[in-house]
MDTraj code that builds the backbone (N, CA, C; nanometers):
import mdtraj as md
import numpy as np

residues = "MET ASN LEU TYR ALA ALA ARG ILE GLU ALA LEU ARG SER PHE MET LYS GLU ASN ASN ILE ASP VAL TYR TYR VAL PRO THR ALA ASP TYR HIS GLY SER GLU TYR LEU ASP ASP HIS PHE LYS LEU ARG ALA".split()
xyz = np.array([
    [4.1939, 4.7864, 16.0761],
    [4.0751, 4.8145, 15.9973],
    [3.9639, 4.8540, 16.0947],
    [3.9004, 4.9666, 16.0672],
    [3.7929, 5.0111, 16.1561],
    [3.6630, 4.9362, 16.1265],
    [3.5634, 4.9574, 16.2083],
    [3.4365, 4.8861, 16.1980],
    [3.3693, 4.9076, 16.0624],
    [3.3670, 5.0316, 16.0148],
    [3.2996, 5.0612, 15.8876],
    [3.3715, 4.9959, 15.7706],
    [3.5014, 5.0015, 15.7707],
    [3.5784, 4.9387, 15.6629],
    [3.5559, 4.7879, 15.6618],
    [3.5471, 4.7273, 15.7790],
    [3.5227, 4.5833, 15.7880],
    [3.3839, 4.5479, 15.7353],
    [3.2849, 4.6302, 15.7676],
    [3.1486, 4.6049, 15.7191],
    [3.1403, 4.6187, 15.5674],
    [3.2056, 4.7202, 15.5140],
    [3.2055, 4.7404, 15.3685],
    [3.2752, 4.6241, 15.2996],
    [3.3858, 4.5798, 15.3538],
    [3.4584, 4.4670, 15.2957],
    [3.3737, 4.3400, 15.3003],
    [3.3021, 4.3174, 15.4098],
    [3.2143, 4.2006, 15.4200],
    [3.1021, 4.2087, 15.3170],
    [3.0462, 4.3275, 15.2991],
    [2.9405, 4.3466, 15.1997],
    [2.9932, 4.3212, 15.0594],
    [3.1103, 4.3728, 15.0293],
    [3.1698, 4.3507, 14.8967],
    [3.1945, 4.2025, 14.8716],
    [3.2432, 4.1325, 14.9727],
    [3.2674, 3.9884, 14.9587],
    [3.1371, 3.9140, 14.9340],
    [3.0335, 3.9472, 15.0109],
    [2.9029, 3.8840, 14.9945],
    [2.8487, 3.9076, 14.8540],
    [2.8596, 4.0321, 14.8075],
    [2.8083, 4.0652, 14.6743],
    [2.8852, 3.9895, 14.5662],
    [3.0158, 3.9792, 14.5809],
    [3.0956, 3.9089, 14.4815],
    [3.0611, 3.7604, 14.4793],
    [3.0454, 3.6996, 14.5965],
    [3.0116, 3.5573, 14.6053],
    [2.8749, 3.5269, 14.5454],
    [2.7840, 3.6234, 14.5504],
    [2.6468, 3.6022, 14.5026],
    [2.6182, 3.6704, 14.3691],
    [2.7242, 3.7120, 14.2994],
    [2.7122, 3.7749, 14.1675],
    [2.6166, 3.8942, 14.1675],
    [2.6294, 3.9785, 14.2685],
    [2.5477, 4.0995, 14.2784],
    [2.6361, 4.2173, 14.2384],
    [2.5972, 4.2883, 14.1347],
    [2.6753, 4.4018, 14.0866],
    [2.6319, 4.5335, 14.1490],
    [2.5016, 4.5467, 14.1770],
    [2.4473, 4.6737, 14.2265],
    [2.3434, 4.6463, 14.3332],
    [2.3424, 4.7302, 14.4352],
    [2.2368, 4.7271, 14.5367],
    [2.1864, 4.8693, 14.5506],
    [2.0626, 4.8912, 14.5134],
    [2.0036, 5.0246, 14.5098],
    [1.9371, 5.0569, 14.6433],
    [1.9734, 5.1711, 14.7024],
    [1.9131, 5.2179, 14.8267],
    [1.8375, 5.3469, 14.7953],
    [1.7040, 5.3406, 14.7902],
    [1.6264, 5.4599, 14.7547],
    [1.6279, 5.5658, 14.8651],
    [1.6054, 5.6905, 14.8252],
    [1.6004, 5.7999, 14.9228],
    [1.4665, 5.8709, 14.9206],
    [1.3674, 5.8095, 14.8596],
    [1.2337, 5.8692, 14.8516],
    [1.1292, 5.7598, 14.8640],
    [1.0073, 5.7996, 14.8907],
    [0.8993, 5.7018, 14.8950],
    [0.8454, 5.6791, 14.7546],
    [0.7483, 5.5924, 14.7441],
    [0.6948, 5.5537, 14.6136],
    [0.6219, 5.6670, 14.5423],
    [0.5756, 5.7658, 14.6172],
    [0.4944, 5.8733, 14.5601],
    [0.5693, 6.0060, 14.5484],
    [0.6951, 6.0096, 14.5901],
    [0.7717, 6.1334, 14.5830],
    [0.7228, 6.2384, 14.6814],
    [0.6770, 6.1946, 14.7985],
    [0.6236, 6.2866, 14.8987],
    [0.7311, 6.3797, 14.9529],
    [0.6901, 6.4971, 14.9971],
    [0.7832, 6.5935, 15.0538],
    [0.8327, 6.5480, 15.1915],
    [0.7438, 6.4917, 15.2722],
    [0.7786, 6.4459, 15.4062],
    [0.7786, 6.2937, 15.4083],
    [0.8905, 6.2370, 15.4515],
    [0.9058, 6.0924, 15.4491],
    [0.8779, 6.0298, 15.5853],
    [0.8177, 5.9126, 15.5824],
    [0.8029, 5.8323, 15.7019],
    [0.9397, 5.7711, 15.7347],
    [0.9631, 5.7342, 15.8585],
    [1.0924, 5.6770, 15.8984],
    [1.1289, 5.5528, 15.8177],
    [1.0292, 5.4803, 15.7735],
    [1.0526, 5.3595, 15.6951],
    [1.1338, 5.3888, 15.5682],
    [1.1181, 5.5060, 15.5111],
    [1.1838, 5.5409, 15.3859],
    [1.3167, 5.6143, 15.4055],
    [1.3574, 5.6357, 15.5282],
    [1.4839, 5.7056, 15.5550],
    [1.5958, 5.6028, 15.5746],
    [1.6185, 5.5220, 15.4712],
    [1.7122, 5.4118, 15.4807],
    [1.8574, 5.4568, 15.4944],
    [1.8934, 5.5648, 15.4324],
    [2.0324, 5.6112, 15.4391],
    [2.0655, 5.6828, 15.5692],
    [1.9662, 5.7347, 15.6356],
    [1.9908, 5.8031, 15.7633],
    [2.0296, 5.7032, 15.8655],
])
top = md.Topology()
chain = top.add_chain()
for i, resn in enumerate(residues, 1):
    res = top.add_residue(resn, chain, resSeq=i)
    for name in ("N", "CA", "C"):
        top.add_atom(name, md.element.get_by_symbol(name[0]), res)
traj = md.Trajectory(xyz[None], top)
């Protein structure tokens, strides 16, 4: 199992143990700005 697969499996286990069905990761800031600050680039 590679590193990414292990991390995903750990996340899935954590979510199942804590009854978490969804975790939302936004791709925009609160105002819908064209240029994002690094703080809002969570997926990068």
